[in-house]
C-alpha positions as semicolon CSV with decimal commas, in nm:
position;residue;x (nm);y (nm);z (nm)
1;M;-1,954;4,969;4,269
2;K;-2,106;4,892;4,587
3;K;-1,933;4,834;4,877
4;V;-2,064;4,618;5,165
5;K;-1,946;4,407;5,461
6;V;-1,932;4,033;5,345
7;I;-2,082;3,987;5,690
8;E;-2,334;4,229;5,622
9;K;-2,400;4,007;5,286
10;L;-2,684;3,829;5,370
11;K;-2,897;4,054;5,616
12;E;-2,891;4,268;5,276
13;D;-3,039;3,980;5,112
14;P;-3,488;3,968;5,137
15;L;-3,492;3,637;5,196
16;M;-3,289;3,596;5,467
17;P;-3,507;3,661;5,794
18;M;-3,671;3,385;5,606
19;R;-3,463;3,133;5,566
20;H;-3,346;3,179;5,956
21;S;-3,686;3,184;6,067
22;A;-3,714;2,809;5,878
23;E;-3,399;2,748;6,034
24;H;-3,569;2,763;6,408
25;V;-3,852;2,572;6,251
26;M;-3,549;2,318;6,172
27;Q;-3,425;2,310;6,499
28;L;-3,712;2,294;6,675
29;S;-3,851;1,993;6,423
30;V;-3,605;1,803;6,497
31;E;-3,546;1,779;6,865
32;A;-3,942;1,717;6,854
33;L;-3,884;1,424;6,672
34;Y;-3,570;1,218;6,806
35;K;-3,533;1,204;7,179
36;G;-3,232;1,356;7,318
37;A;-3,149;1,585;6,980
38;K;-3,007;1,916;7,128
39;K;-2,985;2,189;6,864
40;V;-2,635;2,340;6,837
41;M;-2,701;2,631;6,592
42;G;-2,775;2,709;6,197
43;P;-2,702;3,035;6,062
44;P;-2,831;3,111;5,709
45;I;-2,556;3,047;5,461
46;E;-2,557;3,176;5,057
47;D;-2,922;2,963;4,902
48;G;-3,005;2,855;5,187
49;F;-2,970;2,792;5,633
50;Y;-2,787;2,454;5,792
51;G;-2,877;2,326;6,106
52;D;-2,609;2,123;6,377
53;F;-2,732;1,853;6,637
54;D;-2,618;1,656;6,897
55;Y;-2,751;1,338;6,832
56;D;-2,651;0,988;6,952
57;G;-2,870;0,839;6,741
58;K;-2,859;0,893;6,320
59;I;-3,027;1,107;6,099
60;S;-3,015;1,057;5,712
61;T;-3,164;1,160;5,431
62;E;-3,480;0,913;5,409
63;D;-3,546;1,139;5,789
64;L;-3,562;1,468;5,581
65;P;-3,912;1,398;5,468
66;K;-4,096;1,307;5,778
67;I;-3,869;1,645;5,952
68;E;-3,997;1,860;5,672
69;A;-4,333;1,769;5,712
70;Y;-4,322;1,872;6,091
71;M;-4,237;2,167;5,982
72;K;-4,535;2,236;5,737
73;D;-4,710;2,174;6,030
74;I;-4,546;2,439;6,267
75;I;-4,559;2,676;5,933
76;K;-4,954;2,626;5,880
77;A;-4,967;2,692;6,265
78;D;-4,865;3,028;6,176
79;L;-4,694;3,079;6,525
80;K;-4,564;3,456;6,584
81;L;-4,191;3,492;6,608
82;E;-4,081;3,731;6,878
83;M;-3,724;3,813;6,964
84;K;-3,653;3,976;7,333
85;A;-3,323;4,064;7,522
86;V;-3,237;3,860;7,842
87;T;-3,039;3,845;8,095
88;K;-2,681;3,612;8,157
89;D;-2,878;3,422;8,438
90;E;-3,195;3,412;8,223
91;A;-3,011;3,231;7,965
92;L;-2,826;3,030;8,188
93;K;-3,098;2,909;8,302
94;I;-3,305;2,873;7,977
95;F;-3,038;2,632;7,798
96;K;-2,886;2,531;8,139
97;D;-2,961;2,167;7,949
98;N;-2,798;2,239;7,630
99;P;-2,405;2,264;7,700
100;Y;-2,373;2,435;7,327
101;K;-2,611;2,708;7,442
102;V;-2,422;2,769;7,778
103;E;-2,084;2,830;7,582
104;L;-2,251;3,020;7,353
105;V;-2,400;3,285;7,672
106;N;-2,108;3,284;7,818
107;E;-1,910;3,405;7,526
108;I;-2,143;3,661;7,412
109;A;-2,183;3,807;7,769
110;T;-1,781;3,801;7,763
111;K;-1,790;4,037;7,471
112;G;-2,019;4,291;7,676
113;E;-2,267;4,205;7,341
114;K;-2,634;4,227;7,452
115;I;-2,797;3,867;7,456
116;T;-3,162;3,796;7,272
117;V;-3,354;3,483;7,225
118;C;-3,610;3,419;6,953
119;E;-3,986;3,266;7,127
120;T;-4,195;3,067;6,831
121;G;-4,548;3,078;6,997
122;K;-4,631;3,110;7,351
123;K;-4,574;2,894;7,664
124;G;-4,832;2,598;7,647
125;D;-4,842;2,598;7,243
126;K;-4,772;2,237;7,107
127;Y;-4,482;2,391;6,927
128;Y;-4,318;2,629;7,138
129;D;-3,989;2,685;7,151
130;I;-3,678;2,946;7,219
131;D;-3,372;2,965;7,127
132;L;-3,063;3,205;7,175
133;C;-3,031;3,402;6,898
134;G;-3,022;3,768;6,742
135;G;-3,218;3,712;6,456
136;P;-3,367;3,861;6,203
137;H;-3,676;3,688;6,155
138;V;-3,998;3,741;5,988
139;A;-4,307;3,761;6,194
140;S;-4,453;3,435;6,234
141;T;-4,412;3,081;6,083
142;G;-4,713;3,174;5,847
143;K;-4,430;3,402;5,660
144;I;-4,262;3,108;5,538
145;K;-4,294;2,965;5,223
146;A;-4,136;2,698;5,009
147;I;-3,888;2,518;5,206
148;K;-3,683;2,240;5,138
149;L;-3,411;1,985;5,328
150;L;-3,146;1,936;5,116
151;N;-2,879;1,646;5,259
152;V;-2,736;1,594;5,604
153;A;-2,334;1,616;5,657
154;G;-2,121;1,609;5,981
155;A;-1,974;1,920;6,099
156;Y;-1,751;1,944;6,460
157;W;-1,820;2,175;6,689
158;R;-1,655;2,481;6,563
159;G;-1,506;2,323;6,295
160;D;-1,261;2,150;6,600
161;E;-1,194;1,741;6,503
162;K;-1,137;1,719;6,859
163;N;-1,494;1,840;6,928
164;K;-1,761;1,585;6,937
165;M;-1,852;1,521;6,579
166;L;-2,225;1,720;6,508
167;Q;-2,500;1,617;6,235
168;R;-2,587;1,887;6,033
169;I;-2,878;1,946;5,782
170;Y;-2,860;2,191;5,513
171;A;-3,223;2,307;5,358
172;T;-3,328;2,643;5,179
173;A;-3,672;2,839;5,119
174;F;-3,787;3,067;4,842
175;A;-4,061;3,304;4,836
176;S;-4,292;3,050;4,552
177;E;-4,216;2,678;4,443
178;E;-4,157;2,868;4,140
179;E;-3,839;2,986;4,222
180;L;-3,777;2,693;4,487
181;N;-3,825;2,454;4,168
182;A;-3,543;2,693;3,919
183;Y;-3,273;2,635;4,253
184;L;-3,343;2,256;4,267
185;E;-3,270;2,226;3,897
186;R;-2,975;2,444;3,937
187;L;-2,812;2,218;4,217
188;E;-2,918;1,874;3,998
189;E;-2,687;2,027;3,738
190;A;-2,438;2,133;4,004
191;K;-2,390;1,779;4,114
192;K;-2,337;1,683;3,707
193;R;-2,047;1,913;3,728
194;D;-1,947;1,802;4,127
195;H;-1,508;1,799;4,082
196;R;-1,509;1,547;4,266
197;K;-1,744;1,292;4,075
198;L;-1,638;1,427;3,711
199;G;-1,232;1,402;3,887
200;K;-1,331;1,033;3,916
201;D;-1,516;0,967;3,580
202;L;-1,244;1,115;3,367
203;D;-0,971;1,028;3,559
204;L;-0,741;1,319;3,716
205;Y;-0,687;1,290;4,016
206;V;-0,695;1,083;4,345
207;I;-0,711;1,150;4,713
208;S;-0,600;0,798;4,906
209;D;-0,667;0,775;5,309
210;E;-0,308;0,553;5,258
211;V;-0,131;0,854;5,128
212;G;-0,347;1,121;5,372
213;P;-0,668;1,299;5,368
214;G;-0,599;1,661;5,169
215;L;-0,308;1,549;4,947
216;V;-0,414;1,511;4,614
217;L;-0,238;1,276;4,368
218;W;-0,277;1,427;4,049
219;T;-0,328;1,104;3,748
220;P;-0,147;1,108;3,437
221;N;-0,494;1,323;3,226
222;G;-0,490;1,585;3,542
223;T;-0,117;1,606;3,548
224;I;-0,196;1,745;3,179
225;I;-0,390;2,032;3,286
226;R;-0,202;2,107;3,578
227;D;0,160;2,116;3,335
228;E;-0,052;2,293;3,057
229;L;-0,192;2,593;3,330
230;E;0,177;2,579;3,508
231;N;0,331;2,651;3,134
232;W;0,069;2,922;3,036
233;A;0,196;3,066;3,375
234;K;0,563;3,065;3,331
235;E;0,506;3,140;2,929
236;T;0,260;3,466;3,019
237;E;0,484;3,612;3,318
238;E;0,811;3,610;3,157
239;A;0,658;3,797;2,885
240;W;0,493;4,052;3,236
241;G;0,833;4,080;3,413
242;Y;0,846;3,810;3,566
243;K;1,180;3,622;3,721
244;R;1,104;3,280;3,753
245;V;1,268;3,134;4,151
246;A;1,267;2,813;4,323
247;T;1,241;2,787;4,700
248;P;1,284;2,418;4,961
249;H;1,020;2,276;5,110
250;I;1,123;2,328;5,471
251;A;1,268;2,585;5,683
252;K;1,399;2,706;5,984
253;H;1,163;2,825;6,245
254;T;1,353;3,121;6,280
255;L;1,263;3,179;5,958
256;Y;0,861;3,268;6,021
257;E;0,923;3,410;6,374
258;T;1,127;3,684;6,167
259;S;0,778;3,726;5,879
260;G;0,559;3,693;6,201
261;H;0,366;3,352;6,014
262;L;0,469;3,202;6,370
263;P;0,275;3,292;6,603
264;Y;-0,017;3,446;6,394
265;Y;-0,031;3,126;6,165
266;K;0,112;2,827;6,392
267;D;-0,214;2,643;6,448
268;D;-0,254;2,617;6,067
269;M;0,088;2,488;6,003
270;Y;0,218;2,112;6,041
271;A;0,411;2,077;6,380
272;P;0,723;2,137;6,364
273;M;0,991;1,861;6,318
274;M;1,369;1,838;6,475
275;I;1,702;1,860;6,262
276;D;2,010;1,847;6,402
277;E;1,885;2,009;6,735
278;E;1,691;2,262;6,527
279;E;1,321;2,333;6,444
280;Y;1,163;2,308;6,077
281;Y;0,851;2,332;5,892
282;L;0,623;2,241;5,624
283;K;0,656;2,569;5,411
284;G;0,304;2,684;5,466
285;M;0,381;3,047;5,281
286;N;0,637;3,107;4,966
287;C;0,663;3,544;5,101
288;P;0,977;3,499;5,346
289;H;1,182;3,259;5,087
290;H;1,114;3,531;4,852
291;H;1,217;3,771;5,130
292;I;1,483;3,583;5,139
293;I;1,662;3,578;4,747
294;F;1,582;3,977;4,749
295;N;1,822;4,013;5,055
296;S;2,069;3,787;4,913
297;S;2,215;4,113;4,682
298;P;2,256;4,486;4,753
299;K;1,903;4,612;4,522
300;S;1,877;4,981;4,367
301;Y;1,598;5,150;4,250
302;R;1,716;5,097;3,924
303;D;1,684;4,745;3,970
304;L;1,281;4,776;4,112
305;P;1,002;4,660;4,018
306;L;1,145;4,334;4,102
307;R;0,922;4,059;4,020
308;Y;1,000;3,700;4,164
309;A;0,740;3,393;4,060
310;E;0,741;3,039;4,158
311;Y;0,465;2,772;4,193
312;G;0,563;2,688;4,546
313;T;0,378;2,417;4,728
314;V;0,298;2,543;5,089
315;Y;0,143;2,256;5,357
316;R;-0,165;2,393;5,583
317;Y;-0,297;2,230;5,823
318;E;-0,662;2,202;5,750
319;Q;-0,905;2,050;5,989
320;S;-1,005;1,730;5,818
321;G;-1,353;1,808;5,856
322;T;-1,304;2,116;5,591
323;L;-1,125;1,955;5,374
324;F;-1,348;1,899;5,052
325;G;-1,224;1,727;4,741
326;L;-0,955;1,964;4,556
327;M;-1,142;2,279;4,656
328;R;-0,951;2,295;5,032
329;V;-0,666;2,019;5,041
330;R;-0,324;2,035;5,267
331;S;-0,095;2,018;5,006
332;I;-0,160;2,321;4,809
333;A;0,052;2,455;4,481
334;Q;0,050;2,798;4,424
335;N;0,026;2,980;4,112
336;D;0,292;3,287;4,348
337;A;0,437;3,570;4,282
338;H;0,602;3,893;4,523
339;I;0,681;4,259;4,336
340;Y;0,906;4,383;4,561
341;C;0,919;4,861;4,438
342;T;0,890;5,153;4,536
343;Y;0,650;5,295;4,755
344;D;0,532;5,531;4,423
345;Q;0,558;5,245;4,150
346;A;0,303;5,024;4,448
347;E;0,014;5,148;4,337
348;D;0,114;5,070;3,952
349;E;0,224;4,731;4,019
350;F;-0,080;4,597;4,224
351;V;-0,331;4,811;3,933
352;K;-0,082;4,557;3,657
353;S;-0,122;4,253;3,924
354;L;-0,532;4,298;3,896
355;E;-0,464;4,367;3,463
356;L;-0,300;3,967;3,444
357;H;-0,560;3,836;3,621
358;D;-0,824;3,956;3,424
359;Y;-0,638;3,856;3,061
360;Y;-0,601;3,502;3,216
361;Y;-0,949;3,532;3,339
362;K;-1,106;3,617;2,995
363;T;-0,840;3,376;2,796
364;L;-1,109;3,139;2,994
365;G;-1,402;3,326;2,904
366;L;-1,437;3,538;3,192
367;T;-1,556;3,901;3,205
368;K;-1,587;4,169;3,430
369;D;-1,958;4,085;3,557
370;D;-1,817;3,668;3,678
371;Y;-1,588;3,861;3,930
372;F;-1,568;4,045;4,207
373;A;-1,313;4,120;4,525
374;V;-1,342;4,143;4,882
375;L;-1,143;4,362;5,023
376;G;-1,005;4,214;5,332
377;L;-0,981;4,510;5,665
378;P;-0,901;4,451;5,997
379;S;-1,159;4,445;6,279
380;E;-1,198;4,549;6,619
381;E;-1,211;4,211;6,765
382;K;-0,924;4,101;6,643
383;K;-0,685;4,371;6,688
384;A;-0,381;4,097;6,838
385;K;-0,415;3,984;6,491
386;Y;-0,282;4,260;6,322
387;H;0,053;4,466;6,348
388;G;-0,004;4,809;6,555
389;N;0,099;5,085;6,285
390;K;-0,192;5,258;6,238
391;E;-0,082;5,484;5,955
392;M;0,112;5,201;5,747
393;W;-0,260;5,033;5,754
394;D;-0,429;5,374;5,659
395;L;-0,153;5,341;5,353
396;A;-0,168;5,048;5,238
397;E;-0,569;5,033;5,243
398;K;-0,561;5,357;5,031
399;M;-0,304;5,240;4,765
400;T;-0,529;4,912;4,739
401;R;-0,828;5,098;4,715
402;N;-0,713;5,361;4,465
403;A;-0,546;5,040;4,245
404;M;-0,904;4,839;4,235
405;K;-1,101;5,170;4,168
406;R;-0,839;5,242;3,876
407;F;-0,876;4,935;3,745
408;G;-1,244;4,920;3,809
409;I;-1,309;4,652;4,020
410;R;-1,651;4,554;4,174
411;F;-1,559;4,489;4,586
412;V;-1,732;4,436;4,897
413;E;-1,568;4,481;5,206
414;D;-1,489;4,205;5,503
415;Y;-1,397;4,380;5,816
416;G;-1,179;4,106;6,018
417;G;-1,070;3,881;5,685
418;A;-0,684;4,112;5,609
419;A;-0,353;3,980;5,655
420;F;-0,177;3,996;5,961
421;Y;0,068;4,246;5,743
422;G;-0,212;4,430;5,561
423;P;-0,506;4,455;5,338
424;K;-0,584;4,210;5,092
425;I;-0,820;4,058;4,845
426;D;-0,994;3,797;4,754
427;I;-1,108;3,723;4,411
428;N;-1,430;3,534;4,383
429;I;-1,589;3,385;4,094
430;K;-1,863;3,248;3,944
431;S;-1,892;2,930;3,708
432;S;-2,127;2,886;3,443
433;I;-2,394;2,768;3,662
434;G;-2,371;3,093;3,880
435;K;-2,173;2,856;4,195
436;E;-1,910;3,109;4,383
437;Y;-1,555;3,037;4,444
438;S;-1,247;3,216;4,640
439;I;-0,985;3,150;4,326
440;S;-0,714;3,362;4,394
441;T;-0,550;3,684;4,648
442;S;-0,347;3,993;4,612
443;Q;-0,190;4,216;4,920
444;L;-0,012;4,528;4,918
445;D;0,243;4,479;5,179
446;L;0,412;4,776;5,374
447;Y;0,447;4,595;5,676
448;M;0,679;4,266;5,584
449;P;0,992;4,480;5,444
450;T;1,079;4,653;5,828
451;R;1,041;4,289;5,917
452;F;1,300;4,158;5,703
453;N;1,464;4,446;5,641
454;L;1,381;4,475;5,253
455;E;1,594;4,796;5,121
456;Y;1,727;4,947;4,845
457;T;1,944;5,214;4,754
458;D;1,710;5,525;4,608
459;S;1,887;5,807;4,325
460;N;1,990;6,001;4,662
461;G;2,212;5,690;4,724
462;E;1,986;5,630;5,039
463;K;1,863;5,312;5,194
464;Q;1,489;5,326;5,138
465;L;1,191;5,072;5,230
466;A;1,067;4,854;4,914
467;A;0,693;4,763;4,957
468;V;0,609;4,466;4,835
469;I;0,270;4,286;4,696
470;H;0,186;3,954;4,705
471;R;-0,067;3,782;4,432
472;A;-0,151;3,478;4,286
473;P;-0,395;3,521;4,015
474;L;-0,413;3,148;3,929
475;G;-0,453;3,053;4,303
476;S;-0,387;2,706;4,388
477;H;-0,349;2,418;4,106
478;E;-0,608;2,211;4,299
479;R;-0,881;2,471;4,391
480;F;-0,846;2,635;4,002
481;V;-0,891;2,320;3,793
482;G;-1,195;2,251;4,049
483;F;-1,295;2,528;3,942
484;L;-1,231;2,480;3,567
485;I;-1,384;2,100;3,597
486;E;-1,719;2,210;3,724
487;H;-1,688;2,549;3,477
488;F;-1,656;2,357;3,148
489;G;-1,838;2,028;3,334
490;G;-1,529;1,850;3,268
491;A;-1,559;1,937;2,899
492;F;-1,231;2,162;2,885
493;P;-1,095;2,368;2,614
494;V;-0,946;2,200;2,370
495;W;-0,579;2,340;2,467
496;L;-0,640;2,174;2,813
497;S;-0,822;1,837;2,724
498;P;-0,595;1,551;2,857
499;A;-0,703;1,365;2,491
500;Q;-0,771;1,650;2,206
501;A;-0,841;1,403;2,014
502;V;-0,933;1,026;1,926
503;V;-0,860;0,853;1,571
504;I;-1,157;0,602;1,582
505;P;-1,113;0,355;1,225
506;I;-1,383;0,144;1,162
507;G;-1,231;-0,227;1,083
508;E;-0,881;-0,441;1,156
509;K;-0,799;-0,261;0,785
510;H;-0,804;0,109;0,849
511;Q;-0,547;0,111;1,168
512;E;-0,289;0,145;0,969
513;F;-0,393;0,490;0,829
514;A;-0,561;0,577;1,181
515;Q;-0,187;0,557;1,295
516;R;-0,030;0,765;0,992
517;I;-0,356;1,043;1,085
518;A;-0,235;1,024;1,462
519;A;0,153;1,059;1,372
520;K;0,090;1,385;1,206
521;L;-0,084;1,527;1,499
522;K;0,137;1,459;1,725
523;E;0,388;1,618;1,520
524;N;0,194;1,932;1,589
525;K;0,193;1,901;1,961
526;I;-0,189;1,801;1,932
527;R;-0,248;1,515;2,224
528;V;-0,408;1,206;2,028
529;E;-0,509;0,813;2,126
530;V;-0,610;0,576;1,849
531;D;-0,884;0,354;1,958
532;D;-0,843;0,028;1,742
533;K;-0,981;-0,194;2,071
534;A;-1,253;-0,403;1,975
535;G;-1,583;-0,266;1,961
536;S;-1,865;-0,119;1,742
537;M;-1,741;0,273;1,604
538;Q;-2,080;0,366;1,785
539;S;-1,941;0,237;2,128
540;K;-1,628;0,376;2,070
541;I;-1,781;0,756;1,982
542;R;-1,961;0,719;2,293
543;D;-1,691;0,645;2,529
544;A;-1,507;0,952;2,350
545;Q;-1,799;1,185;2,456
546;M;-1,790;1,055;2,775
547;K;-1,451;1,151;2,817
548;K;-1,494;1,490;2,724
549;V;-1,299;1,481;2,386
550;P;-1,294;1,724;2,182
551;Y;-1,239;1,620;1,833
552;M;-1,358;1,198;1,679
553;L;-1,179;1,165;1,409
554;I;-1,386;0,873;1,174
555;V;-1,145;0,711;0,926
556;G;-1,302;0,386;0,667
557;D;-1,216;0,350;0,273
558;R;-1,362;0,653;0,162
559;E;-1,160;0,854;0,409
560;I;-0,851;0,663;0,314
561;E;-0,973;0,711;-0,068
562;S;-0,984;1,121;0,007
563;D;-0,690;1,117;0,216
564;S;-0,934;1,283;0,459
565;A;-1,102;1,198;0,827
566;S;-1,531;1,179;0,931
567;V;-1,478;1,464;1,158
568;R;-1,774;1,465;1,508
569;L;-1,711;1,693;1,762
570;R;-1,818;1,606;2,153
571;S;-2,132;1,876;2,058
572;G;-2,273;1,601;1,943
573;E;-2,189;1,801;1,534
574;D;-2,112;1,561;1,246
575;L;-1,828;1,810;1,036
576;K;-1,787;1,513;0,753
577;A;-1,551;1,403;0,526
578;V;-1,295;1,705;0,634
579;K;-0,885;1,657;0,479
580;V;-0,626;1,527;0,709
581;D;-0,463;1,870;0,674
582;E;-0,725;2,057;0,704
583;I;-0,756;1,912;1,054
584;V;-0,452;1,953;1,157
585;A;-0,496;2,345;1,028
586;K;-0,755;2,365;1,243
587;I;-0,736;2,203;1,547
588;S;-0,368;2,339;1,596
589;N;-0,464;2,750;1,557
590;I;-0,729;2,616;1,822
591;R;-0,519;2,465;2,116
592;L;-0,207;2,754;1,993
593;T;-0,448;3,104;2,058
594;K;-0,627;2,941;2,326
595;S;-0,970;2,957;2,190
596;L;-1,289;2,829;2,299
597;L;-1,457;2,732;2,035
598;L;-1,442;2,394;1,886
599;W;-1,473;2,481;1,532
């Protein structure tokens, strides 16, 4: 299992120096073409890079070909890219007209880090530029190969909506035109699968300004998917030894002070409300509430492990500029649970938690090759964020690593990614088109029991602190459904499909038989509709295929005579006439086994 710091991951990408160099060329081009535009920053990202600009005019997608052409002129000029160190005073002089660079220079100097700049070409050159940068780069602009500017978006400086809105250009670069074209084809497929587009096309959810940004309204279709996932989780967790609990959506400030989420987490929570002269907060996390339930009665070692599960709704005040469809929202229904156990049980329970993740993912057709863990660890730079018990940190990290090794999950390390109370792992999953999502989390927590005095009586009659495992294999309804929409392209497995079958009578005289088939399917818990509205059979089939309905059951005179229906699959396959009882049995089996097959 290769262990790589996430912050180092892009630096290990062989395309990263070229993409980072292309970002310099893009920023130089925008400043040259748009008078008054100021380059702000532009890091490489997975599969590309972006550049932020402060510009009072508007840069649109129609401008991208012009910027791209200018970039190609700079690339053709084959200008040398050279890094050099400068003093703080030199840097402040260089960037005196750019307040963003001045802010960054002062920040770097405060940290005591070296200040470096990158020069493109030489002073006096037509395209000369100098920028604050830590590298790496290619030797010259001529080494930059196939480039493409992709789209324009808005972004706040440092992600804070109180700051000025900047203009962001996304772009990419590859070593060859062939690789670039293959990537652009994948992008087109990703656009077709975009959960925001399909969510609207399939009528799954709504986000309305009248309700508020980041607050999801689930339609009947979306609610079916949500309910199926939740029922599946409840049934599975019961079989795996979990007990269900339910907690309120608000709590006194003192609860979150005890947990330490205040002040560590305050910026991510909604502002408090005053009730009976007490401050109350919308619940930002479920764990403190579960700890109170644990403490509501004495616990013996015989009671452990004790596993509390809840699909609990929490509220996070995400910056409006970061909200994104279902993937980043403010109201979140989590597949949450907390496992209370002895230290001796903790590693085994963590392994079982990972096994539960794997069970869910396998059911959805995902293997261990499709996901990996990001191990969040403390960093020196963020040490003020974490509790200070090093022995506890080391033990929690050791047990987490041991559990991951036993389970056999691939992982990378993210220094600075730990929770304030301990190391954590996030599970990242790749969809069917290679798009990566952070879906779920698991954390081994030895610290919170000290704050809540989460004790049990051991076999010697002595009080001991429990260990706590936080886990959410299915993440949140919002993000997980968003992932499923894109992974399956809206063509959900039969058990998740809002409408599992549609019966299409060829003519009015066939409607009664169509209704009888529908009734039989409904008796067997199959979600079915009868399309008896005016229109041709072909238009009704097209409509069902657009809605990604798995089965179209067409009935006419011959089907009535043989007590059958002509079965068409959403994949386009025509199975011809199949007996009604066989149809019911087949679909029921596929639904109940959660099979990924259509027939």
